[in-house]
C-alpha positions in Angstrom: -4.6 -1.0 -13.4 -0.9 -1.6 -12.9 0.9 0.3 -10.1 4.6 0.6 -10.8 6.7 1.2 -7.7 10.3 2.4 -8.3 12.9 3.0 -5.6 15.3 5.9 -6.1 18.5 6.3 -4.1 20.9 8.9 -5.6 20.1 7.8 -9.2 17.7 10.4 -10.6 18.8 10.1 -14.2 18.7 6.3 -14.1 15.3 6.4 -12.5 14.0 8.9 -15.1 15.1 6.4 -17.9 13.2 3.7 -16.2 10.1 5.9 -16.0 10.5 6.9 -19.7 10.7 3.3 -20.7 7.3 2.6 -19.0 5.8 5.6 -20.7 7.1 4.5 -24.0 6.1 0.9 -24.0 3.0 1.0 -21.7 1.9 4.6 -21.9 -1.4 3.9 -23.6 -2.6 1.6 -20.8 -4.1 2.3 -17.4 -1.3 2.7 -14.9 0.3 4.8 -12.2 4.0 5.3 -11.3 5.0 5.8 -7.7 8.6 6.8 -7.1 10.0 6.3 -3.6 13.1 8.4 -2.9 15.0 6.5 -0.2 16.6 9.7 1.4 18.9 10.6 -1.5 21.3 13.5 -1.2 19.3 16.8 -1.5 20.8 17.6 -4.9 19.9 14.2 -6.3 16.4 14.5 -4.9 15.9 17.9 -6.5 17.2 16.5 -9.8 14.6 13.7 -9.5 11.8 16.2 -9.0 13.0 18.3 -11.9 13.2 15.3 -14.2 9.7 14.1 -13.1 8.1 17.4 -13.9 5.1 16.6 -11.8 4.0 13.7 -14.0 4.1 11.0 -11.3 3.9 10.7 -7.5 7.1 11.0 -5.5 7.3 9.9 -1.9 10.3 11.3 0.0 11.5 9.0 2.9 13.2 10.7 5.8 15.9 7.9 5.9 17.2 5.2 3.7 14.8 2.4 4.5 16.3 -0.2 2.2 14.5 -2.3 -0.4 11.7 -3.9 1.5 10.4 -1.0 3.6 11.0 1.5 0.7 8.8 -0.6 -1.5 6.2 -0.9 1.2 5.9 2.9 1.4 5.0 2.9 -2.3 2.7 -0.1 -2.1 0.7 1.5 0.7 -0.1 4.4 -1.7 -0.8 2.2 -4.8 -4.3 1.9 -6.1 -3.8 -0.7 -8.9 -5.0 -4.3 -9.2 -1.4 -5.3 -9.9 1.8 -4.2 -8.2 5.0 -4.1 -10.3 8.2 -3.4 -8.3 11.1 -2.3 -10.4 14.7 -1.4 -9.6 15.6 2.0 -10.8 18.1 0.6 -13.2 15.5 -1.5 -15.1 14.3 -0.5 -18.5 11.5 -1.9 -20.5 12.5 -2.6 -24.1 9.0 -3.8 -25.2 5.5 -4.1 -23.7 6.3 -6.9 -21.3 3.5 -5.8 -18.9 0.4 -6.7 -20.9 1.2 -10.4 -21.2 2.1 -10.6 -17.5 -1.2 -9.0 -16.5 -3.1 -11.4 -18.8 -1.3 -14.4 -17.4 -1.9 -13.4 -13.8 -5.5 -12.7 -14.4 -6.1 -16.3 -15.7 -3.7 -18.2 -13.4 -4.8 -17.8 -9.8 -2.0 -20.2 -8.6 0.7 -17.8 -9.7 2.0 -15.5 -6.8 4.6 -13.5 -8.6 5.8 -13.3 -12.2 8.7 -11.7 -14.1 9.8 -11.4 -17.8 13.2 -12.7 -19.0 15.9 -10.4 -17.8 18.8 -9.3 -19.9 21.9 -7.4 -18.9 23.7 -4.8 -21.1 26.3 -7.5 -22.0 23.6 -9.7 -23.4 23.6 -12.2 -20.5 20.2 -13.5 -19.6 19.3 -14.1 -15.9 15.8 -14.3 -14.6 15.7 -16.7 -11.7 17.6 -18.5 -9.0 17.6 -21.8 -7.2 17.3 -21.9 -3.4 20.5 -21.2 -1.5 21.7 -23.4 1.3 24.4 -25.8 2.4 24.2 -28.1 -0.6 24.2 -25.2 -3.1 27.2 -23.6 -1.4 29.2 -26.8 -1.5 28.3 -28.2 -4.9 26.9 -25.3 -6.9 23.9 -25.2 -9.2 25.0 -27.2 -12.3 25.0 -30.6 -10.7 21.5 -30.2 -9.4 20.3 -28.9 -12.8 21.8 -32.0 -14.4 20.5 -34.6 -11.9 17.1 -33.0 -11.2 16.1 -31.0 -14.2 12.4 -30.7 -13.3 13.1 -29.3 -9.9 16.1 -27.3 -11.0 15.4 -25.9 -14.6 18.6 -24.9 -16.4 19.2 -21.2 -16.1 21.1 -21.1 -19.4 18.2 -22.5 -21.4 16.7 -19.6 -23.4 14.7 -21.7 -25.8 11.6 -21.9 -23.6 8.4 -20.6 -25.1 6.0 -21.1 -22.2 5.9 -19.7 -18.7 7.6 -22.0 -16.2 7.8 -22.3 -12.4 11.0 -21.6 -10.6 12.2 -21.5 -7.0 12.5 -17.7 -6.9 12.6 -14.9 -9.4 15.0 -11.9 -9.5 13.9 -9.0 -7.3 14.7 -6.3 -9.9 11.3 -6.9 -11.6 8.5 -8.5 -9.6 4.8 -8.3 -10.4 2.0 -9.5 -8.1 -1.7 -9.3 -8.0 -2.3 -6.7 -5.3 -4.5 -9.1 -3.2 -1.7 -11.7 -3.2 1.0 -9.3 -2.2 -1.0 -8.2 0.9 -2.1 -11.7 1.6 1.5 -12.8 2.3 2.2 -9.6 4.2 4.3 -7.8 1.6 8.1 -7.5 2.0 9.8 -8.4 5.3 11.1 -4.9 6.4 13.8 -6.4 8.6 15.7 -7.1 5.4 17.6 -4.0 4.3 19.0 -5.3 1.0 19.2 -8.7 -0.8 17.5 -12.1 -0.7 14.0 -10.5 -0.6 13.1 -12.9 -3.4 14.0 -15.9 -1.3 11.8 -14.7 1.6 8.9 -13.8 -0.8 9.1 -17.1 -2.5 9.0 -19.1 0.7 5.9 -17.3 1.9 4.2 -17.6 -1.4 4.9 -21.4 -1.5 3.5 -21.8 2.1 0.2 -20.5 0.8 0.3 -22.6 -2.4 1.4 -20.0 -4.9 4.1 -20.3 -7.5 7.0 -18.1 -8.8 6.9 -17.9 -12.6 9.2 -16.7 -15.4 7.5 -15.5 -18.6 10.3 -16.2 -21.1 9.0 -14.7 -24.3 9.1 -11.1 -23.2 12.1 -9.3 -21.8 13.5 -6.3 -20.0 17.0 -4.8 -19.5 18.6 -4.6 -16.1 21.9 -2.7 -15.7 22.7 -4.8 -12.6 24.2 -2.9 -9.7 23.7 0.6 -11.2 21.1 1.4 -8.5 23.6 0.6 -5.7 26.3 3.2 -4.8 27.5 1.9 -1.5 31.0 0.6 -0.7 31.4 -2.9 -2.3 32.7 -4.4 0.9 29.6 -3.1 2.8 27.3 -4.3 0.1 28.8 -7.8 0.1 28.6 -7.9 3.9 24.9 -6.9 3.7 24.3 -9.7 1.3 25.5 -12.3 3.8 23.6 -10.6 6.7 20.4 -11.0 4.7 21.3 -14.5 3.7 21.8 -15.7 7.3 18.6 -13.9 8.4 16.5 -15.4 5.6 17.9 -18.9 6.1 17.2 -18.8 9.8 13.6 -17.9 9.2 12.8 -21.2 7.4 15.2 -23.7 8.9 15.7 -25.4 12.3 18.3 -23.7 14.5 20.5 -26.8 14.1 20.5 -26.4 10.3 21.1 -22.6 10.7 24.1 -23.4 12.9 25.5 -25.8 10.3 24.9 -23.1 7.6 26.8 -20.5 9.7 29.7 -23.0 10.3 29.9 -24.0 6.6 30.2 -20.3 5.6 32.9 -19.6 8.2 35.0 -22.6 7.0 34.7 -21.4 3.4 35.8 -17.9 4.3 38.8 -19.1 6.3 40.5 -20.2 3.1 40.3 -16.7 1.7 41.9 -14.0 3.9 40.3 -11.2 1.8 37.0 -12.5 3.1 37.8 -12.7 6.8 36.0 -9.4 7.4 32.8 -11.4 6.7 33.3 -13.9 9.5 31.7 -11.8 12.3 28.4 -12.0 10.2 28.3 -15.8 10.8 29.5 -15.6 14.5 27.0 -12.9 15.7 23.8 -14.2 17.1 21.8 -11.1 16.2 23.0 -10.9 12.6 20.8 -7.9 11.7 22.7 -5.8 14.3 25.5 -5.6 11.7 23.3 -4.2 9.0 24.1 -0.9 7.2 20.6 0.4 8.1 20.9 2.4 11.4 17.4 1.7 12.4 18.1 -2.1 12.5 21.2 -2.0 14.6 20.9 -3.6 18.0 17.4 -4.9 17.1 16.5 -8.5 17.2 15.2 -9.8 13.9 11.5 -10.6 14.0 8.9 -10.2 11.4 
């Protein structure tokens, strides 16, 4: 059985569309849907309940716990052999679940898998390369050209076989339930962004791979599930970036990474508001999530 876990934060109608797409394209299979409401405004929560009509389980969080902890609330209630974490602004456009389940069931080395993502404008985007100093300075294209095996081209849509990548997009992540708990689930210190990087590093440490299944697809209305101030959202992205990088690199490399980001922001006055993120020792203290403020980041 597949357990779908969907976070809802003030997007009841979008979440309902996501649920409807699962019912349409996977409704004849054995599955459950768990919706975690991340402390939406009361009116939006009531709208979610109304649209759900009692069909699926809804968990109401007492505060906005962010991506990782919100998904963990759902995962703890899941009973399926597979966990499929979906952003609320994801829609299935075909049965992309069955082939993923079949592939995971026969490839024990795969830790997490995703279909090919498409956006409403037709752009395809399903995976990323590891971020770091070299990528910040030189971008992805040069590494895709020089080291095509290690850095597969993101623009290549002609692939017909599943392939290994550094990290998949967090909008659609499917795990075997046993593997998800083996790596400890999501790091709940991360409020938003770069969960994929953290998940990928922990999977790799245990010998698992991150895989894209390119012959099935889904639609992701990128950003529709996020309603916060754009400056705050961008700031949170860098908070998570520094935190995740520091988990897997020597303090000296983390210091260089911070310095490199500061230098890059100095050339753009509109980005000066981000500089404190790279100067602050306890980066998580600047997070939007109240429960994280003033708390040292530890797993």
